[in-house]
TORGUKOL-349315 format. One record per residue: x, y, z of N, C-alpha, C in turn. Coordinates in pm, whole numbers. Example, Ala and Ser with C-alpha at 12.3 -4.5 7.8 and 13.67 -1.06 7.14 Angstrom:
<gumis>
+--------+--------+--------+--------+--------+--------+--------+--------+--------+
!     nx !     ny !     nz !    cax !    cay !    caz !     cx !     cy !     cz !
+--------+--------+--------+--------+--------+--------+--------+--------+--------+
!   1319 !   -569 !    780 !   1230 !   -450 !    780 !   1320 !   -330 !    780 !
!   1285 !   -225 !    708 !   1367 !   -106 !    714 !   1290 !      3 !    787 !
+--------+--------+--------+--------+--------+--------+--------+--------+--------+
</gumis>
This chain:
<gumis>
+--------+--------+--------+--------+--------+--------+--------+--------+--------+
!     nx !     ny !     nz !    cax !    cay !    caz !     cx !     cy !     cz !
+--------+--------+--------+--------+--------+--------+--------+--------+--------+
!  -2473 !   2537 !    385 !  -2477 !   2559 !    529 !  -2362 !   2649 !    567 !
!  -2388 !   2753 !    647 !  -2284 !   2851 !    677 !  -2237 !   2846 !    821 !
!  -2315 !   2790 !    912 !  -2277 !   2790 !   1052 !  -2171 !   2684 !   1080 !
!  -2075 !   2723 !   1167 !  -1972 !   2628 !   1206 !  -2033 !   2525 !   1300 !
!  -2003 !   2397 !   1279 !  -2054 !   2291 !   1364 !  -1938 !   2221 !   1433 !
!  -1973 !   2138 !   1531 !  -1871 !   2066 !   1605 !  -1913 !   1923 !   1625 !
!  -1819 !   1833 !   1605 !  -1840 !   1693 !   1635 !  -1732 !   1651 !   1731 !
!  -1765 !   1561 !   1821 !  -1668 !   1521 !   1922 !  -1659 !   1370 !   1932 !
!  -1543 !   1324 !   1976 !  -1521 !   1180 !   1989 !  -1408 !   1159 !   2088 !
!  -1403 !   1043 !   2149 !  -1293 !   1018 !   2243 !  -1160 !   1017 !   2169 !
!  -1058 !   1062 !   2239 !   -927 !   1078 !   2177 !   -845 !    952 !   2181 !
!   -768 !    934 !   2078 !   -669 !    827 !   2075 !   -533 !    894 !   2064 !
!   -458 !    895 !   2172 !   -331 !    966 !   2177 !   -215 !    871 !   2165 !
!   -121 !    907 !   2081 !      2 !    827 !   2068 !    116 !    925 !   2046 !
!    173 !    974 !   2152 !    278 !   1075 !   2142 !    413 !   1009 !   2118 !
!    477 !   1039 !   2005 !    608 !    984 !   1974 !    719 !   1070 !   2032 !
!    693 !   1198 !   2053 !    789 !   1288 !   2115 !    712 !   1392 !   2192 !
!    780 !   1461 !   2281 !    711 !   1557 !   2366 !    638 !   1661 !   2282 !
!    509 !   1677 !   2309 !    430 !   1776 !   2238 !    355 !   1721 !   2118 !
!    398 !   1607 !   2063 !    330 !   1551 !   1946 !    216 !   1460 !   1989 !
!    118 !   1443 !   1902 !      5 !   1358 !   1935 !    -60 !   1305 !   1808 !
!   -131 !   1194 !   1825 !   -217 !   1140 !   1720 !   -354 !   1119 !   1783 !
!   -458 !   1173 !   1720 !   -592 !   1162 !   1777 !   -692 !   1118 !   1673 !
!   -783 !   1027 !   1713 !   -894 !    991 !   1627 !  -1006 !   1091 !   1656 !
!  -1032 !   1181 !   1562 !  -1128 !   1287 !   1588 !  -1264 !   1262 !   1523 !
!  -1278 !   1153 !   1450 !  -1408 !   1118 !   1390 !  -1410 !    972 !   1352 !
!  -1525 !    910 !   1368 !  -1547 !    774 !   1320 !  -1651 !    780 !   1209 !
!  -1616 !    731 !   1094 !  -1703 !    736 !    978 !  -1799 !    616 !    976 !
!  -1908 !    630 !    900 !  -2007 !    524 !    886 !  -2073 !    485 !   1018 !
!  -2081 !    580 !   1112 !  -2146 !    557 !   1241 !  -2238 !    675 !   1269 !
!  -2361 !    646 !   1310 !  -2454 !    753 !   1346 !  -2417 !    805 !   1485 !
!  -2386 !    935 !   1496 !  -2343 !    991 !   1623 !  -2460 !   1043 !   1706 !
!  -2429 !   1107 !   1818 !  -2532 !   1155 !   1910 !  -2618 !   1264 !   1849 !
!  -2568 !   1331 !   1747 !  -2646 !   1434 !   1679 !  -2736 !   1376 !   1571 !
!  -2726 !   1243 !   1550 !  -2805 !   1180 !   1446 !  -2742 !   1189 !   1309 !
!  -2618 !   1233 !   1302 !  -2548 !   1246 !   1173 !  -2459 !   1126 !   1146 !
!  -2442 !   1095 !   1019 !  -2350 !    991 !    976 !  -2259 !   1052 !    870 !
!  -2129 !   1044 !    894 !  -2032 !   1097 !    799 !  -1968 !    981 !    724 !
!  -1965 !    989 !    593 !  -1917 !    877 !    511 !  -1771 !    897 !    471 !
!  -1702 !    786 !    438 !  -1565 !    797 !    389 !  -1556 !    888 !    268 !
!  -1451 !    967 !    262 !  -1433 !   1062 !    153 !  -1479 !   1201 !    188 !
!  -1543 !   1215 !    306 !  -1593 !   1346 !    347 !  -1478 !   1442 !    380 !
!  -1366 !   1388 !    428 !  -1250 !   1469 !    463 !  -1145 !   1460 !    352 !
!  -1094 !   1573 !    309 !   -987 !   1575 !    211 !   -857 !   1530 !    275 !
!   -773 !   1467 !    197 !   -645 !   1419 !    249 !   -555 !   1535 !    287 !
!   -479 !   1514 !    394 !   -378 !   1610 !    439 !   -435 !   1750 !    462 !
!   -550 !   1755 !    532 !   -612 !   1883 !    563 !   -549 !   1944 !    687 !
!   -487 !   2062 !    677 !   -427 !   2126 !    794 !   -533 !   2197 !    878 !
!   -522 !   2184 !   1010 !   -614 !   2251 !   1102 !   -536 !   2302 !   1222 !
!   -593 !   2401 !   1290 !   -537 !   2447 !   1416 !   -591 !   2362 !   1530 !
!   -514 !   2351 !   1637 !   -563 !   2288 !   1760 !   -613 !   2401 !   1848 !
!   -743 !   2403 !   1871 !   -805 !   2510 !   1950 !   -780 !   2487 !   2099 !
!   -788 !   2594 !   2175 !   -783 !   2583 !   2321 !   -901 !   2500 !   2368 !
!   -890 !   2446 !   2490 !   -988 !   2353 !   2544 !  -1131 !   2401 !   2524 !
!  -1219 !   2306 !   2491 !  -1363 !   2332 !   2471 !  -1385 !   2437 !   2362 !
!  -1307 !   2428 !   2255 !  -1316 !   2521 !   2143 !  -1293 !   2665 !   2188 !
!  -1205 !   2682 !   2287 !  -1182 !   2814 !   2345 !  -1129 !   2918 !   2248 !
!  -1065 !   2876 !   2141 !  -1009 !   2973 !   2046 !  -1118 !   3046 !   1969 !
!  -1239 !   2988 !   1962 !  -1348 !   3059 !   1898 !  -1394 !   3177 !   1983 !
!  -1355 !   3176 !   2112 !  -1390 !   3287 !   2202 !  -1273 !   3380 !   2227 !
!  -1164 !   3360 !   2154 !  -1052 !   3451 !   2164 !   -924 !   3393 !   2221 !
!   -929 !   3270 !   2277 !   -806 !   3210 !   2331 !   -713 !   3173 !   2217 !
!   -584 !   3181 !   2242 !   -486 !   3148 !   2139 !   -492 !   2999 !   2104 !
!   -471 !   2964 !   1977 !   -459 !   2822 !   1940 !   -339 !   2763 !   2013 !
!   -347 !   2633 !   2044 !   -241 !   2570 !   2122 !   -158 !   2472 !   2040 !
!   -184 !   2463 !   1910 !   -107 !   2373 !   1826 !   -162 !   2367 !   1686 !
!   -114 !   2270 !   1610 !   -160 !   2250 !   1474 !   -159 !   2101 !   1444 !
!   -236 !   2060 !   1342 !   -245 !   1918 !   1307 !   -282 !   1902 !   1161 !
!   -269 !   1779 !   1112 !   -309 !   1744 !    976 !   -408 !   1628 !    987 !
!   -520 !   1636 !    914 !   -623 !   1534 !    919 !   -616 !   1443 !    796 !
!   -634 !   1314 !    820 !   -642 !   1217 !    711 !   -738 !   1105 !    749 !
!   -810 !   1053 !    651 !   -895 !    937 !    674 !   -809 !    811 !    666 !
!   -833 !    722 !    760 !   -768 !    592 !    759 !   -875 !    487 !    787 !
!   -924 !    423 !    682 !  -1036 !    332 !    698 !  -1160 !    410 !    737 !
!  -1223 !    368 !    847 !  -1342 !    437 !    896 !  -1309 !    538 !   1005 !
!  -1186 !    583 !   1009 !  -1146 !    679 !   1111 !  -1084 !    803 !   1046 !
!  -1099 !    916 !   1114 !  -1030 !   1038 !   1073 !   -923 !   1064 !   1178 !
!   -800 !   1064 !   1136 !   -686 !   1074 !   1227 !   -620 !   1212 !   1217 !
!   -596 !   1272 !   1333 !   -523 !   1398 !   1340 !   -383 !   1369 !   1393 !
!   -284 !   1410 !   1318 !   -145 !   1401 !   1363 !    -95 !   1542 !   1384 !
!    -62 !   1575 !   1506 !    -32 !   1715 !   1535 !     75 !   1737 !   1639 !
!     88 !   1862 !   1675 !    191 !   1906 !   1768 !    138 !   2021 !   1853 !
!    147 !   2005 !   1986 !    116 !   2116 !   2074 !    233 !   2213 !   2074 !
!    203 !   2342 !   2084 !    307 !   2444 !   2088 !    358 !   2455 !   2232 !
!    469 !   2388 !   2260 !    524 !   2385 !   2396 !    603 !   2510 !   2430 !
!    621 !   2600 !   2332 !    691 !   2725 !   2359 !    601 !   2829 !   2426 !
!    472 !   2798 !   2434 !    379 !   2886 !   2503 !    319 !   2811 !   2622 !
!    294 !   2881 !   2730 !    244 !   2819 !   2852 !    114 !   2745 !   2827 !
!     23 !   2805 !   2752 !   -107 !   2744 !   2726 !    -93 !   2614 !   2647 !
!      1 !   2612 !   2552 !     23 !   2492 !   2474 !     74 !   2378 !   2559 !
!    170 !   2407 !   2648 !    223 !   2302 !   2736 !    116 !   2254 !   2834 !
!     34 !   2345 !   2885 !    -73 !   2307 !   2977 !   -171 !   2211 !   2909 !
!   -204 !   2239 !   2783 !   -295 !   2151 !   2711 !   -232 !   2013 !   2689 !
!   -105 !   2013 !   2653 !    -36 !   1886 !   2631 !    -34 !   1802 !   2759 !
!     -1 !   1865 !   2872 !      4 !   1793 !   2998 !   -135 !   1747 !   3040 !
!   -237 !   1829 !   3016 !   -374 !   1791 !   3052 !   -421 !   1672 !   2971 !
!   -389 !   1670 !   2841 !   -430 !   1560 !   2754 !   -360 !   1430 !   2797 !
!   -233 !   1439 !   2833 !   -162 !   1320 !   2880 !   -222 !   1268 !   3010 !
!   -255 !   1359 !   3099 !   -303 !   1319 !   3232 !   -443 !   1257 !   3225 !
!   -531 !   1317 !   3146 !   -669 !   1268 !   3140 !   -681 !   1136 !   3064 !
!   -586 !   1109 !   2975 !   -573 !    978 !   2910 !   -706 !    926 !   2855 !
!   -757 !    813 !   2908 !   -875 !    750 !   2848 !  -1005 !    828 !   2867 !
!  -1004 !    929 !   2955 !  -1124 !   1010 !   2976 !  -1134 !   1126 !   2877 !
!  -1027 !   1153 !   2808 !  -1024 !   1269 !   2718 !  -1102 !   1246 !   2590 !
!  -1179 !   1344 !   2550 !  -1248 !   1341 !   2422 !  -1203 !   1457 !   2336 !
!  -1226 !   1443 !   2205 !  -1190 !   1548 !   2110 !  -1311 !   1591 !   2029 !
!  -1305 !   1710 !   1978 !  -1412 !   1764 !   1896 !  -1351 !   1836 !   1777 !
!  -1425 !   1849 !   1670 !  -1374 !   1924 !   1555 !  -1479 !   2022 !   1506 !
!  -1434 !   2140 !   1468 !  -1522 !   2242 !   1413 !  -1519 !   2234 !   1261 !
!  -1636 !   2248 !   1197 !  -1642 !   2227 !   1052 !  -1765 !   2293 !    992 !
!  -1767 !   2298 !    861 !  -1884 !   2335 !    784 !  -1919 !   2220 !    691 !
!  -2047 !   2186 !    683 !  -2093 !   2083 !    590 !  -2102 !   2143 !    451 !
!  -2042 !   2077 !    354 !  -2045 !   2127 !    216 !  -2128 !   2039 !    123 !
!  -2161 !   1915 !    168 !  -2245 !   1828 !     85 !  -2310 !   1722 !    172 !
!  -2443 !   1703 !    152 !  -2516 !   1599 !    224 !  -2592 !   1511 !    125 !
!  -2631 !   1391 !    173 !  -2707 !   1298 !     88 !  -2851 !   1346 !     74 !
!  -2915 !   1307 !    -35 !  -3055 !   1342 !    -54 !  -3145 !   1240 !     15 !
!  -3277 !   1263 !     12 !  -3372 !   1176 !     81 !  -3368 !   1033 !     29 !
!  -3349 !   1017 !   -101 !  -3343 !    883 !   -159 !  -3224 !    805 !   -104 !
!  -3111 !    873 !    -89 !  -2992 !    808 !    -35 !  -3012 !    775 !    113 !
!  -3082 !    861 !    186 !  -3113 !    835 !    327 !  -3200 !    710 !    340 !
!  -3301 !    700 !    255 !  -3391 !    584 !    257 !  -3315 !    456 !    225 !
!  -3226 !    462 !    128 !  -3148 !    346 !     88 !  -3058 !    300 !    203 !
!  -2995 !    395 !    271 !  -2908 !    360 !    383 !  -2989 !    295 !    494 !
!  -3106 !    352 !    523 !  -3190 !    299 !    630 !  -3235 !    156 !    601 !
!  -3268 !    126 !    477 !  -3313 !     -9 !    442 !  -3202 !   -112 !    458 !
!  -3078 !    -69 !    450 !  -2963 !   -159 !    466 !  -2916 !   -169 !    611 !
!  -2979 !    -91 !    701 !  -2932 !    -87 !    840 !  -3049 !    -98 !    937 !
!  -3127 !   -202 !    921 !  -3236 !   -234 !   1014 !  -3336 !   -121 !   1032 !
!  -3351 !    -37 !    933 !  -3449 !     70 !    940 !  -3402 !    196 !   1009 !
!  -3282 !    193 !   1066 !  -3229 !    312 !   1132 !  -3201 !    420 !   1028 !
!  -3245 !    540 !   1056 !  -3231 !    648 !    959 !  -3161 !    767 !   1024 !
!  -3044 !    805 !    977 !  -2976 !    922 !   1034 !  -3045 !   1051 !    994 !
!  -3022 !   1156 !   1070 !  -3075 !   1287 !   1036 !  -3013 !   1337 !    906 !
!  -2882 !   1317 !    897 !  -2810 !   1357 !    776 !  -2703 !   1254 !    745 !
!  -2674 !   1238 !    619 !  -2554 !   1166 !    576 !  -2462 !   1272 !    518 !
!  -2355 !   1300 !    590 !  -2262 !   1405 !    550 !  -2159 !   1347 !    453 !
!  -2154 !   1402 !    334 !  -2066 !   1350 !    229 !  -1940 !   1433 !    210 !
!  -1941 !   1556 !    260 !  -1823 !   1642 !    246 !  -1824 !   1748 !    355 !
!  -1708 !   1769 !    418 !  -1696 !   1871 !    523 !  -1571 !   1956 !    500 !
!  -1574 !   2075 !    556 !  -1458 !   2165 !    554 !  -1421 !   2191 !    700 !
!  -1326 !   2114 !    757 !  -1289 !   2129 !    898 !  -1201 !   2252 !    920 !
!  -1224 !   2319 !   1035 !  -1145 !   2437 !   1069 !  -1043 !   2410 !   1179 !
!  -1086 !   2334 !   1280 !  -1000 !   2314 !   1396 !  -1042 !   2188 !   1471 !
!   -954 !   2143 !   1560 !   -987 !   2034 !   1651 !   -961 !   2084 !   1792 !
!  -1027 !   2023 !   1890 !  -1014 !   2072 !   2026 !  -1041 !   1961 !   2127 !
!   -962 !   1953 !   2234 !   -998 !   1863 !   2344 !  -1119 !   1921 !   2416 !
!  -1214 !   1834 !   2453 !  -1337 !   1880 !   2517 !  -1375 !   1787 !   2632 !
!  -1471 !   1831 !   2714 !  -1519 !   1748 !   2823 !  -1608 !   1635 !   2773 !
!  -1701 !   1667 !   2683 !  -1794 !   1568 !   2632 !  -1839 !   1608 !   2493 !
!  -1843 !   1510 !   2403 !  -1883 !   1540 !   2267 !  -1988 !   1447 !   2215 !
!  -2008 !   1448 !   2085 !  -2115 !   1372 !   2021 !  -2075 !   1231 !   1983 !
!  -1948 !   1195 !   1998 !  -1902 !   1062 !   1958 !  -1969 !    951 !   2037 !
!  -2003 !    840 !   1969 !  -2071 !    727 !   2032 !  -1986 !    600 !   2020 !
!  -1978 !    524 !   2128 !  -1910 !    395 !   2123 !  -1761 !    404 !   2098 !
!  -1695 !    506 !   2147 !  -1551 !    522 !   2125 !  -1475 !    508 !   2257 !
!  -1345 !    491 !   2247 !  -1262 !    477 !   2366 !  -1120 !    517 !   2334 !
!  -1047 !    559 !   2434 !   -907 !    595 !   2417 !   -823 !    469 !   2410 !
!   -748 !    452 !   2300 !   -665 !    334 !   2282 !   -517 !    369 !   2277 !
!   -485 !    497 !   2274 !   -348 !    540 !   2255 !   -266 !    539 !   2382 !
!   -140 !    577 !   2365 !    -47 !    581 !   2478 !     14 !    719 !   2487 !
!     32 !    764 !   2607 !     98 !    892 !   2626 !    248 !    870 !   2626 !
!    323 !    975 !   2601 !    468 !    966 !   2595 !    523 !    915 !   2727 !
!    613 !    818 !   2718 !    678 !    769 !   2838 !    604 !    655 !   2907 !
!    493 !    605 !   2851 !    422 !    495 !   2915 !    510 !    370 !   2917 !
!    528 !    307 !   3034 !    609 !    186 !   3041 !    551 !     76 !   2951 !
!    638 !     -9 !   2900 !    595 !   -113 !   2807 !    490 !   -204 !   2869 !
!    511 !   -245 !   2994 !    416 !   -335 !   3061 !    279 !   -269 !   3073 !
!    278 !   -141 !   3108 !    151 !    -69 !   3122 !     81 !    -57 !   2987 !
!    160 !    -34 !   2882 !    104 !    -25 !   2748 !     38 !   -157 !   2707 !
!    107 !   -268 !   2730 !     53 !   -398 !   2693 !    -73 !   -430 !   2772 !
!    -74 !   -394 !   2902 !   -194 !   -417 !   2984 !   -312 !   -337 !   2930 !
!   -287 !   -214 !   2886 !   -393 !   -129 !   2833 !   -450 !   -187 !   2703 !
!   -361 !   -240 !   2617 !   -405 !   -300 !   2492 !   -490 !   -423 !   2518 !
!   -445 !   -509 !   2610 !   -520 !   -630 !   2642 !   -657 !   -595 !   2700 !
!   -661 !   -492 !   2786 !   -787 !   -450 !   2846 !   -884 !   -400 !   2739 !
!   -830 !   -326 !   2640 !   -914 !   -273 !   2533 !   -971 !   -385 !   2447 !
!   -888 !   -485 !   2417 !   -934 !   -599 !   2336 !  -1040 !   -678 !   2413 !
!  -1017 !   -702 !   2542 !  -1115 !   -774 !   2625 !  -1247 !   -699 !   2630 !
!  -1239 !   -566 !   2646 !  -1359 !   -484 !   2654 !  -1438 !   -489 !   2523 !
!  -1366 !   -480 !   2410 !  -1432 !   -485 !   2279 !  -1497 !   -622 !   2257 !
!  -1430 !   -729 !   2300 !  -1485 !   -864 !   2285 !  -1612 !   -881 !   2367 !
!  -1608 !   -836 !   2493 !  -1726 !   -847 !   2580 !  -1843 !   -767 !   2523 !
!  -1814 !   -649 !   2473 !  -1921 !   -566 !   2418 !  -1982 !   -629 !   2293 !
!  -1897 !   -688 !   2209 !  -1945 !   -754 !   2088 !  -2035 !   -872 !   2122 !
!  -1992 !   -954 !   2219 !  -2072 !  -1070 !   2260 !  -2204 !  -1026 !   2321 !
!  -2202 !   -919 !   2398 !  -2324 !   -867 !   2459 !  -2422 !   -817 !   2353 !
!  -2367 !   -746 !   2253 !  -2452 !   -694 !   2145 !  -2514 !   -808 !   2065 !
!  -2433 !   -910 !   2033 !  -2484 !  -1023 !   1956 !  -2592 !  -1098 !   2034 !
!  -2570 !  -1114 !   2165 !  -2669 !  -1182 !   2248 !  -2800 !  -1106 !   2256 !
!  -2790 !   -974 !   2267 !  -2910 !   -891 !   2272 !  -2989 !   -899 !   2143 !
!  -2918 !   -895 !   2030 !  -2985 !   -904 !   1900 !  -3056 !  -1040 !   1885 !
!  -2994 !  -1147 !   1932 !  -3055 !  -1280 !   1919 !  -3183 !  -1290 !   2002 !
!  -3180 !  -1229 !   2121 !  -3300 !  -1230 !   2205 !  -3415 !  -1155 !   2138 !
!  -3379 !  -1056 !   2057 !  -3480 !   -978 !   1985 !  -3519 !  -1045 !   1854 !
!  -3456 !  -1160 !   1825 !  -3486 !  -1230 !   1701 !  -3422 !  -1167 !   1580 !
!  -3314 !  -1092 !   1602 !  -3246 !  -1025 !   1492 !  -3100 !  -1065 !   1491 !
!  -3038 !  -1043 !   1377 !  -2896 !  -1070 !   1362 !  -2821 !   -936 !   1364 !
!  -2691 !   -943 !   1371 !  -2610 !   -823 !   1365 !  -2627 !   -755 !   1230 !
!  -2621 !   -623 !   1230 !  -2632 !   -551 !   1103 !  -2511 !   -579 !   1016 !
!  -2524 !   -555 !    888 !  -2414 !   -577 !    794 !  -2294 !   -491 !    830 !
!  -2320 !   -368 !    876 !  -2211 !   -278 !    911 !  -2132 !   -331 !   1031 !
!  -2203 !   -381 !   1134 !  -2135 !   -433 !   1251 !  -2061 !   -563 !   1220 !
!  -2119 !   -645 !   1133 !  -2049 !   -768 !   1091 !  -1917 !   -733 !   1023 !
!  -1921 !   -629 !    940 !  -1800 !   -587 !    870 !  -1694 !   -539 !    969 !
!  -1737 !   -465 !   1072 !  -1643 !   -417 !   1173 !  -1577 !   -534 !   1247 !
!  -1659 !   -633 !   1282 !  -1605 !   -749 !   1353 !  -1507 !   -826 !   1265 !
!  -1543 !   -844 !   1138 !  -1454 !   -913 !   1045 !  -1321 !   -839 !   1030 !
!  -1327 !   -707 !   1022 !  -1205 !   -627 !   1009 !  -1120 !   -639 !   1135 !
!  -1186 !   -642 !   1253 !  -1111 !   -656 !   1378 !  -1043 !   -792 !   1385 !
!  -1116 !   -897 !   1349 !  -1058 !  -1032 !   1349 !   -939 !  -1039 !   1255 !
!   -953 !   -979 !   1136 !   -843 !   -978 !   1039 !   -722 !   -905 !   1095 !
!   -746 !   -788 !   1158 !   -637 !   -710 !   1215 !   -567 !   -785 !   1327 !
!   -646 !   -849 !   1413 !   -588 !   -925 !   1524 !   -508 !  -1044 !   1473 !
!   -553 !  -1104 !   1362 !   -478 !  -1216 !   1303 !   -342 !  -1168 !   1253 !
!   -341 !  -1049 !   1190 !   -214 !   -994 !   1140 !   -121 !   -960 !   1256 !
!   -179 !   -902 !   1363 !    -99 !   -869 !   1481 !    -40 !   -996 !   1542 !
!   -123 !  -1101 !   1551 !    -76 !  -1229 !   1606 !     43 !  -1281 !   1527 !
!     32 !  -1277 !   1394 !    140 !  -1328 !   1310 !    268 !  -1247 !   1330 !
!    254 !  -1114 !   1339 !    370 !  -1029 !   1357 !    437 !  -1052 !   1493 !
!    355 !  -1065 !   1599 !    411 !  -1087 !   1732 !    476 !  -1224 !   1744 !
!    419 !  -1323 !   1676 !    482 !  -1455 !   1678 !    617 !  -1451 !   1610 !
!    630 !  -1368 !   1507 !    760 !  -1351 !   1440 !    861 !  -1291 !   1536 !
!    816 !  -1193 !   1615 !    905 !  -1130 !   1714 !    950 !  -1233 !   1817 !
!    857 !  -1319 !   1858 !    889 !  -1417 !   1962 !    991 !  -1520 !   1916 !
!    991 !  -1555 !   1787 !   1084 !  -1658 !   1740 !   1217 !  -1599 !   1694 !
!   1223 !  -1466 !   1681 !   1348 !  -1405 !   1634 !   1469 !  -1438 !   1720 !
!   1460 !  -1430 !   1855 !   1579 !  -1462 !   1936 !   1628 !  -1604 !   1912 !
!   1535 !  -1702 !   1899 !   1575 !  -1840 !   1876 !   1644 !  -1855 !   1741 !
!   1584 !  -1793 !   1639 !   1645 !  -1801 !   1507 !   1781 !  -1734 !   1505 !
!   1791 !  -1622 !   1579 !   1919 !  -1552 !   1584 !   2025 !  -1639 !   1651 !
!   1984 !  -1711 !   1756 !   2078 !  -1799 !   1826 !   2125 !  -1911 !   1734 !
!   2031 !  -1966 !   1655 !   2069 !  -2072 !   1561 !   2166 !  -2018 !   1457 !
!   2143 !  -1894 !   1413 !   2231 !  -1835 !   1314 !   2372 !  -1817 !   1371 !
!   2380 !  -1775 !   1497 !   2510 !  -1758 !   1562 !   2581 !  -1891 !   1576 !
!   2505 !  -1996 !   1615 !   2564 !  -2129 !   1629 !   2619 !  -2179 !   1495 !
!   2543 !  -2154 !   1389 !   2587 !  -2197 !   1256 !   2714 !  -2125 !   1214 !
!   2721 !  -1995 !   1242 !   2840 !  -1917 !   1209 !   2961 !  -1964 !   1290 !
!   2935 !  -2000 !   1418 !   3045 !  -2046 !   1503 !   3100 !  -2179 !   1451 !
!   3009 !  -2270 !   1410 !   3053 !  -2398 !   1357 !   3132 !  -2378 !   1228 !
!   3086 !  -2284 !   1145 !   3158 !  -2256 !   1021 !   3296 !  -2199 !   1050 !
!   3301 !  -2111 !   1151 !   3429 !  -2051 !   1191 !   3524 !  -2159 !   1244 !
!   3469 !  -2252 !   1327 !   3550 !  -2359 !   1384 !   3604 !  -2450 !   1274 !
!   3524 !  -2478 !   1174 !   3567 !  -2563 !   1063 !   3680 !  -2496 !    986 !
!   3668 !  -2365 !    964 !   3773 !  -2291 !    893 !   3902 !  -2293 !    973 !
!   3888 !  -2275 !   1106 !   4006 !  -2277 !   1193 !   4074 !  -2413 !   1187 !
!   3994 !  -2521 !   1184 !   4049 !  -2655 !   1178 !   4124 !  -2677 !   1047 !
!   4063 !  -2633 !    938 !   4125 !  -2647 !    808 !   4256 !  -2569 !    801 !
!   4259 !  -2451 !    859 !   4379 !  -2369 !    858 !   4489 !  -2432 !    942 !
!   4450 !  -2493 !   1054 !   4551 !  -2557 !   1140 !   4613 !  -2678 !   1073 !
!   4533 !  -2748 !    993 !   4586 !  -2864 !    921 !   4682 !  -2821 !    811 !
!   4659 !  -2704 !    756 !   4750 !  -2654 !    654 !   4882 !  -2619 !    717 !
+--------+--------+--------+--------+--------+--------+--------+--------+--------+
</gumis>
């Protein structure tokens, strides 16, 4: 295949410093609006790409506004990049992405280099309630990523934080995202039961992974909550030890 293609998905932004960003530009093992499913391993590790001007504007002659590196992390393709703030267009894009927040979507330009055959398509469909994607993309050569108005990504949402987000606002956003995901999962399960069907194996796996992740987060946050108490006990113990030494020295 020689034509450049584009896939889009909602952005997940997590800016650690001005101009930097992290974006989820693809979700693997999910059939998108184009009917395509991209499998893990399709993206090479540490793939460098340019950040195109809005709506893939650099393909029409606009200057690139940054650069990024792509890596697969589980069922996600993550772009870690930097907007070029030394140019007006780069700063404008950075500010626009921060402002649009949860409404912002991302797209990536690529060429397909390997797809599954018909037998593999049939096998996938039999394992997923008969749903059959148009293509199973096994390997891609990405050229660029770009913020866009609307893309092909399905069932995605912005979970990241823009630079400078207050801690309370960040926590509220995380809680809202977890509540939304829980409500959607319960709604999906209820709908499937009314149809006399169970959740697909793929969705069950996603839910199990989410539960596992939330359990790990719970354990870590509980550790943070008990740290001040443990620290206070440690200080008290040191003070008692110091007092005992002082007493022993005074007796000498």
